[in-house]
All heavy atoms as an XYZ file, in Angstrom:
786
protein
N       8.569     15.841    -12.653
C       8.675     15.590    -11.232
C       9.520     16.704    -10.614
O      10.551     17.032    -11.128
C       9.300     14.232    -10.945
C       9.235     13.842     -9.520
S       9.897     12.157     -9.145
C       8.864     11.134    -10.133
N       9.052     17.317     -9.557
C       9.797     18.416     -8.929
C      10.973     17.881     -8.097
O      11.078     16.699     -7.855
C       8.837     19.218     -8.011
O       8.559     18.485     -6.842
N      11.812     18.822     -7.717
C      12.976     18.447     -6.883
C      12.531     17.850     -5.586
O      13.062     16.827     -5.135
C      13.867     19.677     -6.623
C      14.476     20.130     -7.962
C      14.935     19.367     -5.633
C      15.246     21.446     -7.881
N      11.469     18.411     -4.980
C      10.980     17.862     -3.709
C      10.483     16.417     -3.900
O      10.727     15.563     -3.072
C       9.852     18.696     -3.142
C      10.363     20.015     -2.586
O      11.579     20.113     -2.324
O       9.559     20.968     -2.406
N       9.765     16.179     -4.977
C       9.244     14.846     -5.239
C      10.392     13.870     -5.519
O      10.359     12.755     -5.023
C       8.287     14.863     -6.442
C       6.992     15.552     -6.136
C       6.150     15.739     -7.392
O       6.691     15.909     -8.506
N       4.841     15.687     -7.232
N      11.362     14.328     -6.270
C      12.525     13.483     -6.540
C      13.243     13.098     -5.239
O      13.611     11.952     -5.028
C      13.498     14.176     -7.514
O      12.798     14.511     -8.702
C      14.666     13.289     -7.830
N      13.403     14.071     -4.359
C      14.022     13.842     -3.047
C      13.253     12.840     -2.229
O      13.823     11.931     -1.595
N      11.936     12.946     -2.262
C      11.079     12.023     -1.508
C      11.202     10.586     -2.077
O      11.295      9.636     -1.340
C       9.624     12.493     -1.541
O       9.541     13.815     -0.963
C       8.715     11.552     -0.781
N      11.173     10.492     -3.401
C      11.294      9.174     -4.023
C      12.647      8.556     -3.674
O      12.726      7.363     -3.344
C      11.122      9.293     -5.559
C      11.469      7.962     -6.246
C       9.718      9.685     -5.912
N      13.699      9.349     -3.683
C      15.021      8.837     -3.322
C      15.039      8.385     -1.859
O      15.670      7.355     -1.537
C      16.100      9.907     -3.577
C      16.435     10.169     -5.016
C      17.393     11.335     -5.149
C      16.983      8.942     -5.704
N      14.395      9.106     -0.970
C      14.314      8.679      0.434
C      13.607      7.366      0.552
O      14.050      6.461      1.302
C      13.583      9.737      1.287
C      14.396     10.988      1.510
C      13.586     12.018      2.305
O      12.351     12.007      2.310
N      14.302     12.908      2.955
N      12.519      7.178     -0.171
C      11.798      5.898     -0.138
C      12.642      4.800     -0.684
O      12.737      3.706     -0.091
C      10.472      6.038     -0.909
C       9.500      7.009     -0.186
C       9.809      4.674     -1.096
C       8.321      7.429     -1.008
N      13.308      5.043     -1.788
C      14.179      4.000     -2.375
C      15.314      3.632     -1.413
O      15.612      2.442     -1.267
C      14.747      4.507     -3.697
C      13.732      4.591     -4.792
C      14.244      5.272     -6.060
O      15.187      6.086     -6.001
N      13.643      4.949     -7.173
N      15.890      4.613     -0.758
C      16.969      4.323      0.222
C      16.423      3.531      1.407
O      17.081      2.596      1.906
C      17.606      5.612      0.702
C      18.451      6.263     -0.364
O      18.936      5.619     -1.282
N      18.631      7.587     -0.234
N      15.245      3.865      1.870
C      14.629      3.142      2.989
C      14.434      1.666      2.622
O      14.792      0.764      3.413
C      13.307      3.784      3.371
C      12.578      3.077      4.459
N      12.957      3.173      5.773
C      11.530      2.220      4.432
C      12.155      2.409      6.503
N      11.281      1.850      5.715
N      13.887      1.397      1.448
C      13.672      0.017      1.043
C      14.995     -0.711      0.797
O      15.105     -1.908      1.050
C      12.794     -0.050     -0.187
C      11.303      0.023      0.176
C      10.653      1.234      0.244
C      10.615     -1.135      0.509
C       9.313      1.302      0.608
C       9.266     -1.094      0.866
C       8.630      0.128      0.925
O       7.325      0.177      1.285
N      15.999      0.017      0.305
C      17.295     -0.623      0.097
C      17.896     -1.060      1.417
O      18.465     -2.162      1.503
C      18.250      0.375     -0.615
N      17.720     -0.256      2.469
C      18.227     -0.613      3.794
C      17.497     -1.864      4.300
O      18.080     -2.726      4.946
C      18.064      0.549      4.785
C      19.063      1.640      4.567
C      18.862      2.762      5.566
C      19.767      3.937      5.264
N      19.508      5.061      6.156
N      16.193     -1.918      4.062
C      15.421     -3.107      4.479
C      15.965     -4.357      3.807
O      16.069     -5.410      4.447
C      13.927     -2.929      4.158
C      13.230     -1.971      5.063
C      11.816     -1.715      4.716
N      11.027     -2.951      4.616
C       9.757     -2.971      4.247
N       9.104     -1.872      3.914
N       9.107     -4.105      4.189
N      16.293     -4.266      2.531
C      16.823     -5.425      1.798
C      18.214     -5.793      2.349
O      18.496     -6.974      2.520
C      16.879     -5.123      0.300
C      15.519     -5.113     -0.353
C      15.593     -4.803     -1.831
O      16.527     -4.127     -2.271
N      14.602     -5.223     -2.567
N      19.058     -4.783      2.607
C      20.374     -5.032      3.140
C      20.326     -5.747      4.479
O      21.099     -6.631      4.787
C      21.155     -3.741      3.308
C      21.571     -3.114      1.986
C      22.133     -1.690      2.185
O      22.417     -1.310      3.329
O      22.268     -0.999      1.158
N      19.349     -5.322      5.314
C      19.200     -5.902      6.650
C      18.474     -7.255      6.635
O      18.370     -7.913      7.668
C      18.476     -4.945      7.580
C      19.279     -3.675      7.827
O      20.501     -3.675      7.728
N      18.575     -2.613      8.109
N      17.917     -7.628      5.491
C      17.207     -8.880      5.403
C      15.806     -8.824      6.008
O      15.180     -9.841      6.241
N      15.301     -7.620      6.265
C      13.989     -7.504      6.926
C      12.881     -8.049      6.071
O      11.999     -8.719      6.582
C      13.706     -6.026      7.253
N      12.925     -7.842      4.746
C      11.877     -8.341      3.896
C      11.848     -9.860      3.913
O      10.792    -10.461      3.955
C      12.043     -7.783      2.481
C      11.727     -6.337      2.376
C      11.783     -5.786      0.969
O      12.233     -6.523      0.072
O      11.360     -4.652      0.794
N      12.995    -10.476      3.887
C      13.066    -11.943      3.908
C      12.618    -12.473      5.270
O      11.839    -13.405      5.363
C      14.475    -12.415      3.548
C      14.828    -12.048      2.104
C      14.624    -13.915      3.774
C      16.281    -12.193      1.754
N      13.113    -11.842      6.319
C      12.809    -12.271      7.677
C      11.292    -12.292      7.933
O      10.738    -13.271      8.415
C      13.502    -11.375      8.680
C      13.209    -11.724     10.135
C      14.058    -10.936     11.113
C      13.666     -9.516     11.176
N      14.352     -8.753     12.199
N      10.613    -11.216      7.553
C       9.186    -11.125      7.820
C       8.341    -11.884      6.798
O       7.306    -12.419      7.130
C       8.746     -9.666      7.930
C       9.372     -8.988      9.123
C      10.154     -7.862      8.948
C       9.245     -9.515     10.396
C      10.745     -7.226     10.056
C       9.850     -8.906     11.488
C      10.586     -7.772     11.300
O      11.172     -7.202     12.376
N       8.779    -11.900      5.542
C       7.951    -12.607      4.563
C       7.973    -14.099      4.744
O       7.142    -14.809      4.262
C       8.450    -12.253      3.129
O       9.759    -12.761      2.925
N       8.955    -14.618      5.500
C       9.064    -16.055      5.738
C       8.083    -16.513      6.830
O       7.931    -17.739      7.037
C      10.471    -16.392      6.155
N       7.405    -15.624      7.495
C       6.499    -15.978      8.609
C       5.059    -15.605      8.218
O       4.645    -14.464      8.401
C       6.915    -15.258      9.881
C       8.293    -15.620     10.322
N       8.643    -16.843     10.763
C       9.424    -14.874     10.352
C       9.923    -16.882     11.081
N      10.426    -15.669     10.823
N       4.275    -16.572      7.715
C       2.916    -16.251      7.294
C       2.051    -15.731      8.410
O       1.164    -14.911      8.193
C       2.390    -17.564      6.736
C       3.367    -18.615      7.058
C       4.639    -17.936      7.479
N       2.286    -16.178      9.652
C       1.518    -15.689     10.779
C       1.717    -14.181     10.945
O       0.759    -13.427     11.135
C       1.835    -16.453     12.084
C       1.154    -15.825     13.270
C       1.477    -17.912     11.942
N       2.952    -13.758     10.856
C       3.274    -12.333     10.970
C       2.627    -11.580      9.813
O       2.043    -10.514     10.025
C       4.802    -12.162     10.973
C       5.199    -10.712     11.036
C       5.171    -10.007     12.243
C       5.604    -10.032      9.882
C       5.524     -8.662     12.298
C       5.984     -8.690      9.935
C       5.942     -8.028     11.143
O       6.302     -6.680     11.213
N       2.758    -12.106      8.597
C       2.164    -11.450      7.446
C       0.654    -11.291      7.614
O       0.114    -10.233      7.324
C       2.437    -12.239      6.154
C       3.740    -11.860      5.515
C       3.878    -12.522      4.148
O       3.280    -13.574      3.887
N       4.622    -11.905      3.286
N       0.006    -12.347      8.013
C      -1.453    -12.288      8.222
C      -1.813    -11.245      9.286
O      -2.828    -10.552      9.122
C      -2.017    -13.648      8.597
C      -2.011    -14.593      7.431
O      -2.020    -14.190      6.268
N      -1.981    -15.899      7.700
N      -1.075    -11.174     10.321
C      -1.302    -10.174     11.367
C      -1.205     -8.760     10.799
O      -2.051     -7.923     11.060
C      -0.337    -10.349     12.518
C      -0.423     -9.283     13.555
C      -1.461     -9.266     14.491
C       0.476     -8.237     13.564
C      -1.571     -8.261     15.423
C       0.371     -7.202     14.511
C      -0.652     -7.230     15.424
O      -0.759     -6.222     16.361
N      -0.166     -8.515     10.041
C       0.043     -7.200      9.434
C      -1.113     -6.846      8.498
O      -1.626     -5.731      8.512
C       1.392     -7.125      8.660
C       2.575     -7.239      9.619
C       1.479     -5.897      7.804
C       2.701     -6.088     10.580
N      -1.542     -7.780      7.681
C      -2.636     -7.565      6.755
C      -3.913     -7.236      7.529
O      -4.625     -6.262      7.222
C      -2.849     -8.760      5.830
C      -1.662     -8.885      4.873
C      -4.180     -8.681      5.076
C      -1.606    -10.187      4.091
N      -4.223     -8.009      8.548
C      -5.470     -7.785      9.331
C      -5.405     -6.436     10.052
O      -6.421     -5.726     10.137
C      -5.699     -8.940     10.308
C      -5.994    -10.254      9.656
C      -7.253    -10.173      8.782
C      -7.518    -11.489      8.066
N      -8.506    -11.344      7.040
N      -4.267     -6.120     10.581
C      -4.102     -4.845     11.282
C      -4.309     -3.680     10.319
O      -5.020     -2.720     10.619
C      -2.706     -4.764     11.905
C      -2.498     -3.495     12.727
C      -1.095     -3.509     13.371
O      -0.096     -3.722     12.633
O      -1.049     -3.278     14.585
N      -3.740     -3.775      9.116
C      -3.868     -2.733      8.113
C      -5.320     -2.612      7.651
O      -5.863     -1.522      7.567
C      -2.957     -3.022      6.924
C      -3.012     -1.996      5.831
C      -2.085     -2.298      4.684
N      -2.400     -3.577      4.080
C      -1.510     -4.543      3.844
N      -0.242     -4.357      4.153
N      -1.889     -5.663      3.301
N      -5.962     -3.741      7.419
C      -7.367     -3.732      6.959
C      -8.283     -3.136      8.036
O      -9.202     -2.357      7.711
C      -7.831     -5.116      6.564
C      -7.185     -5.609      5.271
C      -7.569     -7.007      4.886
O      -8.221     -7.709      5.704
O      -7.204     -7.406      3.764
N      -8.041     -3.440      9.279
C      -8.826     -2.867     10.372
C      -8.654     -1.335     10.428
O      -9.642     -0.604     10.616
C      -8.426     -3.474     11.710
N      -7.432     -0.877     10.201
C      -7.187      0.580     10.196
C      -7.904      1.210      9.027
O      -8.556      2.262      9.172
C      -5.693      0.852     10.112
C      -5.364      2.304     10.031
C      -5.421      3.132     11.151
C      -5.012      2.870      8.796
C      -5.118      4.469     11.076
C      -4.711      4.218      8.713
C      -4.786      5.028      9.827
N      -7.849      0.626      7.844
C      -8.517      1.162      6.665
C     -10.025      1.204      6.894
O     -10.687      2.213      6.553
C      -8.241      0.310      5.418
C      -6.835      0.417      4.875
C      -6.322     -0.585      4.034
C      -5.992      1.496      5.140
C      -5.079     -0.510      3.506
C      -4.722      1.584      4.608
C      -4.260      0.581      3.789
O      -3.002      0.653      3.268
N     -10.583      0.145      7.470
C     -12.023      0.115      7.745
C     -12.434      1.224      8.703
O     -13.451      1.872      8.550
C     -12.438     -1.222      8.304
C     -12.698     -2.332      7.279
C     -12.968     -3.663      8.002
C     -13.871     -1.956      6.386
N     -11.600      1.458      9.723
C     -11.888      2.505     10.700
C     -11.895      3.859      9.983
O     -12.775      4.710     10.230
C     -10.845      2.494     11.798
C     -11.059      3.520     12.871
C      -9.991      3.421     13.945
C     -10.178      4.495     14.975
N      -9.120      4.446     16.024
N     -10.922      4.069      9.122
C     -10.852      5.355      8.364
C     -12.077      5.505      7.461
O     -12.688      6.588      7.415
C      -9.589      5.412      7.522
S      -8.083      5.554      8.508
N     -12.448      4.445      6.767
C     -13.584      4.511      5.872
C     -14.892      4.747      6.630
O     -15.770      5.484      6.175
C     -13.702      3.215      5.046
C     -12.648      3.017      3.991
C     -12.721      1.625      3.408
C     -12.745      4.068      2.881
N     -15.006      4.166      7.791
C     -16.204      4.302      8.634
C     -16.359      5.735      9.126
O     -17.482      6.221      9.229
C     -16.140      3.355      9.841
O     -15.974      2.044      9.365
C     -17.399      3.433     10.693
N     -15.250      6.429      9.354
C     -15.271      7.784      9.862
C     -15.543      8.838      8.781
O     -15.672     10.009      9.114
C     -14.021      8.110     10.628
C     -13.888      7.342     11.899
O     -14.885      6.966     12.535
N     -12.696      7.035     12.300
N     -15.628      8.454      7.547
C     -15.874      9.422      6.431
C     -17.324      9.693      6.323
O     -18.174      8.865      6.608
C     -15.302      8.840      5.126
C     -13.820      8.655      5.071
C     -13.433      7.943      3.774
C     -13.079      9.968      5.162
N     -17.642     10.916      5.873
C     -19.049     11.306      5.743
C     -19.617     10.818      4.443
O     -20.868     10.789      4.291
C     -19.185     12.816      5.853
O     -18.376     13.467      4.885
N     -18.815     10.451      3.447
C     -19.326      9.968      2.178
C     -19.509      8.469      2.204
O     -18.879      7.765      2.960
C     -18.301     10.271      1.077
C     -18.167     11.729      0.727
C     -17.245     11.859     -0.465
C     -17.153     13.321     -0.878
N     -16.388     13.473     -2.102
N     -20.441      8.002      1.389
C     -20.573      6.532      1.273
C     -19.399      6.019      0.453
O     -18.822      6.759     -0.361
C     -21.927      6.193      0.582
O     -21.850      6.492     -0.786
N     -19.076      4.767      0.650
C     -17.898      4.182     -0.025
C     -18.026      4.185     -1.523
O     -17.050      4.242     -2.242
C     -17.616      2.795      0.518
O     -18.723      1.958      0.366
N     -19.273      4.153     -2.046
C     -19.447      4.178     -3.497
C     -19.108      5.511     -4.107
O     -18.872      5.621     -5.312
C     -20.886      3.766     -3.871
O     -21.766      4.710     -3.358
N     -19.048      6.552     -3.290
C     -18.693      7.912     -3.774
C     -17.210      8.212     -3.676
O     -16.764      9.226     -4.182
C     -19.447      8.967     -2.934
C     -20.953      8.902     -3.032
C     -21.572      9.929     -2.130
O     -21.796     11.065     -2.595
O     -21.803      9.612     -0.923
N     -16.448      7.330     -3.030
C     -15.052      7.626     -2.771
C     -14.193      7.341     -3.975
O     -14.448      6.433     -4.746
C     -14.542      6.771     -1.614
C     -15.154      7.054     -0.238
C     -14.641      6.034      0.762
C     -14.821      8.478      0.207
N     -13.121      8.099     -4.092
C     -12.020      7.801     -5.006
C     -10.837      7.532     -4.104
O     -10.566      8.242     -3.169
C     -11.719      8.969     -5.941
C     -12.858      9.173     -6.924
C     -12.555     10.188     -7.973
N     -12.002     11.383     -7.397
C     -11.454     12.363     -8.101
N     -11.450     12.298     -9.403
N     -10.980     13.429     -7.520
N     -10.111      6.437     -4.397
C      -9.038      5.989     -3.491
C      -7.757      5.846     -4.247
O      -7.703      5.261     -5.330
C      -9.471      4.632     -2.898
C      -8.575      4.204     -1.776
C      -8.846      4.625     -0.486
C      -7.486      3.382     -2.001
C      -8.014      4.224      0.578
C      -6.654      3.001     -0.980
C      -6.922      3.437      0.303
N      -6.686      6.381     -3.672
C      -5.343      6.270     -4.215
C      -4.462      5.589     -3.177
O      -4.330      6.053     -2.035
C      -4.767      7.666     -4.541
C      -3.285      7.730     -4.887
C      -2.987      6.942     -6.180
C      -2.815      9.150     -5.033
N      -3.837      4.473     -3.599
C      -2.880      3.815     -2.757
C      -1.502      4.050     -3.320
O      -1.213      3.626     -4.445
C      -3.157      2.352     -2.606
C      -2.182      1.658     -1.676
C      -2.379      0.141     -1.543
O      -3.107     -0.452     -2.349
O      -1.747     -0.415     -0.612
N      -0.643      4.724     -2.586
C       0.717      4.967     -2.997
C       1.604      3.891     -2.407
O       1.524      3.628     -1.208
C       1.185      6.383     -2.556
C       2.639      6.616     -2.925
C       0.306      7.427     -3.169
N       2.421      3.285     -3.229
C       3.227      2.141     -2.738
C       2.418      0.875     -2.789
O       2.489      0.046     -1.890
N       1.657      0.703     -3.850
C       0.698     -0.419     -3.956
C       1.334     -1.753     -4.298
O       0.668     -2.781     -4.219
C      -0.363     -0.103     -4.986
N       2.606     -1.759     -4.673
C       3.267     -3.005     -5.016
C       2.504     -3.714     -6.123
O       2.310     -3.157     -7.193
N       2.069     -4.938     -5.893
C       1.372     -5.741     -6.892
C      -0.132     -5.456     -6.923
O      -0.878     -6.117     -7.643
C       1.631     -7.236     -6.679
C       3.108     -7.634     -6.690
C       3.252     -9.115     -6.332
C       3.695     -7.385     -8.056
N      -0.590     -4.549     -6.084
C      -2.044     -4.232     -6.076
C      -2.844     -5.229     -5.288
O      -4.051     -5.399     -5.532
N      -2.242     -5.890     -4.318
C      -2.953     -6.951     -3.598
C      -4.042     -6.394     -2.675
O      -4.906     -7.188     -2.209
C      -1.932     -7.756     -2.767
C      -0.873     -8.498     -3.589
C       0.097     -9.223     -2.665
C      -1.509     -9.441     -4.587
N      -4.094     -5.087     -2.425
C      -5.125     -4.522     -1.562
C      -6.395     -4.179     -2.366
O      -7.421     -3.874     -1.760
C      -4.632     -3.283     -0.863
C      -3.603     -3.598      0.182
O      -3.668     -4.607      0.842
N      -2.620     -2.708      0.357
N      -6.329     -4.224     -3.689
C      -7.470     -3.815     -4.498
C      -8.747     -4.600     -4.141
O      -9.791     -4.017     -3.946
C      -7.151     -3.871     -6.001
C      -6.070     -2.816     -6.345
C      -8.396     -3.711     -6.872
C      -5.536     -2.906     -7.753
N      -8.700     -5.938     -4.020
C      -9.927     -6.672     -3.683
C     -10.488     -6.255     -2.339
O     -11.711     -6.203     -2.172
C      -9.463     -8.147     -3.617
C      -8.249     -8.202     -4.502
C      -7.590     -6.858     -4.320
N      -9.646     -5.912     -1.380
C     -10.131     -5.460     -0.075
C     -10.944     -4.156     -0.241
O     -12.017     -4.019      0.300
C      -8.955     -5.241      0.898
C      -9.374     -4.518      2.164
C     -10.040     -5.198      3.152
C      -9.129     -3.157      2.310
C     -10.454     -4.559      4.303
C      -9.542     -2.514      3.469
C     -10.225     -3.218      4.474
N     -10.395     -3.217     -1.025
C     -11.085     -1.954     -1.215
C     -12.390     -2.138     -1.984
O     -13.418     -1.497     -1.672
C     -10.205     -0.953     -1.937
C      -8.969     -0.605     -1.164
C      -7.708     -0.728     -1.748
C      -9.027     -0.158      0.146
C      -6.569     -0.413     -1.025
C      -7.877      0.130      0.864
C      -6.650     -0.001      0.289
N     -12.402     -3.068     -2.921
C     -13.649     -3.407     -3.629
C     -14.677     -3.974     -2.663
O     -15.856     -3.625     -2.728
C     -13.380     -4.374     -4.756
C     -12.568     -3.769     -5.904
C     -12.103     -4.826     -6.903
O     -11.843     -5.984     -6.519
O     -11.989     -4.449     -8.076
N     -14.231     -4.851     -1.768
C     -15.147     -5.452     -0.760
C     -15.687     -4.393      0.199
O     -16.737     -4.624      0.781
C     -14.434     -6.566     -0.016
C     -14.205     -7.794     -0.856
O     -14.887     -8.011     -1.860
N     -13.202     -8.582     -0.505
N     -14.971     -3.306      0.331
C     -15.438     -2.205      1.213
C     -16.490     -1.338      0.472
O     -17.016     -0.417      1.075
C     -14.282     -1.312      1.649
S     -13.190     -2.138      2.834
N     -16.714     -1.635     -0.774
C     -17.725     -0.883     -1.521
C     -17.205      0.199     -2.416
O     -17.958      0.918     -3.055
N     -15.871      0.330     -2.486
C     -15.310      1.341     -3.375
C     -15.358      0.782     -4.786
O     -14.915     -0.341     -5.043
C     -13.862      1.684     -2.956
C     -13.829      2.229     -1.533
C     -13.258      2.707     -3.926
C     -12.443      2.410     -0.973
N     -15.910      1.573     -5.710
C     -16.022      1.123     -7.084
C     -14.630      0.932     -7.699
O     -13.743      1.749     -7.497
C     -16.806      2.130     -7.915
C     -18.235      2.276     -7.466
C     -18.987      3.352     -8.262
O     -18.453      3.941     -9.205
N     -20.193      3.641     -7.870
N     -14.494     -0.140     -8.454
C     -13.196     -0.445     -9.088
C     -12.681      0.720     -9.885
O     -11.483      1.028     -9.883
C     -13.320     -1.698     -9.960
O     -13.826     -2.774     -9.158
C     -11.979     -2.128    -10.540
N     -13.575      1.395    -10.593
C     -13.159      2.552    -11.424
C     -12.654      3.707    -10.592
O     -12.061      4.647    -11.145
C     -14.304      2.974    -12.312
O     -15.432      3.395    -11.523
N     -12.895      3.689     -9.282
C     -12.443      4.769     -8.388
C     -11.225      4.393     -7.564
O     -10.859      5.106     -6.622
C     -13.558      5.183     -7.467
C     -14.672      5.949     -8.190
O     -14.442      6.464     -9.292
N     -15.840      6.024     -7.589
N     -10.637      3.267     -7.873
C      -9.431      2.810     -7.147
C      -8.242      3.024     -8.062
O      -8.156      2.544     -9.165
C      -9.509      1.308     -6.743
C     -10.710      1.066     -5.841
C      -8.224      0.872     -6.081
C     -10.999     -0.383     -5.563
N      -7.269      3.803     -7.540
C      -6.059      4.114     -8.294
C      -4.857      3.628     -7.456
O      -4.855      3.770     -6.230
C      -5.929      5.617     -8.517
C      -7.116      6.173     -9.272
C      -8.240      6.607     -8.564
C      -7.119      6.234    -10.634
C      -9.330      7.133     -9.228
C      -8.207      6.730    -11.330
C      -9.334      7.175    -10.622
O     -10.406      7.687    -11.266
N      -3.877      3.042     -8.115
C      -2.692      2.560     -7.405
C      -1.465      3.145     -8.062
O      -1.451      3.458     -9.245
C      -2.625      1.019     -7.356
C      -3.773      0.466     -6.556
C      -2.627      0.415     -8.761
N      -0.438      3.277     -7.245
C       0.829      3.844     -7.717
C       1.964      3.134     -7.001
O       1.836      2.791     -5.829
C       0.856      5.340     -7.358
C       2.080      6.051     -7.885
O       3.168      5.548     -7.890
N       1.861      7.282     -8.345
N       3.007      2.873     -7.716
C       4.207      2.249     -7.105
C       5.404      3.093     -7.523
O       5.530      3.446     -8.676
C       4.363      0.813     -7.537
C       5.565      0.108     -6.970
C       5.643      0.216     -5.456
O       4.726     -0.268     -4.760
O       6.605      0.763     -4.957
N       6.246      3.408     -6.544
C       7.422      4.277     -6.793
C       8.700      3.519     -7.097
O       9.630      4.084     -7.621
C       7.643      5.173     -5.591
C       6.424      6.075     -5.186
C       6.722      6.771     -3.896
C       6.157      7.081     -6.285
N       8.734      2.230     -6.728
C       9.972      1.482     -6.855
C       9.934      0.593     -8.104
O       9.028     -0.233     -8.277
C      10.205      0.621     -5.619
C      10.264      1.407     -4.319
C      10.382      0.474     -3.137
C      11.410      2.397     -4.340
N      10.883      0.768     -8.989
C      10.884      0.076    -10.264
C      10.843     -1.425    -10.135
O      10.135     -2.096    -10.884
C      12.161      0.439    -11.072
C      12.143      1.913    -11.517
O      11.032      2.510    -11.628
O      13.245      2.468    -11.757
N      11.577     -1.998     -9.185
C      11.622     -3.462     -9.070
C      10.259     -4.025     -8.647
O       9.930     -5.158     -8.963
C      12.728     -3.918     -8.098
C      12.552     -3.421     -6.699
O      12.021     -2.300     -6.516
O      12.948     -4.117     -5.768
N       9.461     -3.244     -7.975
C       8.122     -3.738     -7.598
C       7.154     -3.616     -8.748
O       6.197     -4.391     -8.844
C       7.631     -2.973     -6.367
C       8.442     -3.320     -5.149
C       8.007     -2.545     -3.948
N       8.829     -2.907     -2.842
C       8.390     -3.435     -1.707
N       7.114     -3.573     -1.524
N       9.207     -3.757     -0.746
N       7.361     -2.647     -9.622
C       6.511     -2.511    -10.781
C       6.795     -3.672    -11.738
O       5.868     -4.276    -12.302
C       6.780     -1.158    -11.497
C       6.353     -0.002    -10.603
C       6.079     -1.077    -12.832
C       6.800      1.348    -11.111
N       8.054     -4.026    -11.894
C       8.439     -5.078    -12.805
C       7.967     -6.435    -12.344
O       7.733     -7.324    -13.146
C       9.965     -5.089    -12.981
C      10.472     -3.849    -13.672
C      11.977     -3.710    -13.616
O      12.645     -4.596    -13.065
O      12.479     -2.681    -14.085
N       7.807     -6.646    -11.037
C       7.381     -7.931    -10.500
C       5.956     -8.180    -10.962
O       5.514     -9.219    -11.253
C       7.423     -7.941     -8.988
């Protein structure tokens, strides 16, 4: 991992640490209506992006950085992206362990 990548990972880790200190993760995760809204908003954005591509979804390779538990994988499969073309990555150790 290069110095730039290490710096970026540290920035991400610090950002998430601040969210935990402020209780943001607990505050928002406790409200299923808010969570559902965020999921639907994100899925609508992903669909818009996929629609604007010139390739068919079966030809795409997809990488999700910060995938957590991989809960978006079924959505991408439903969009027609082949499971073998979906790659996920998580940068935070505690999310990988979960």
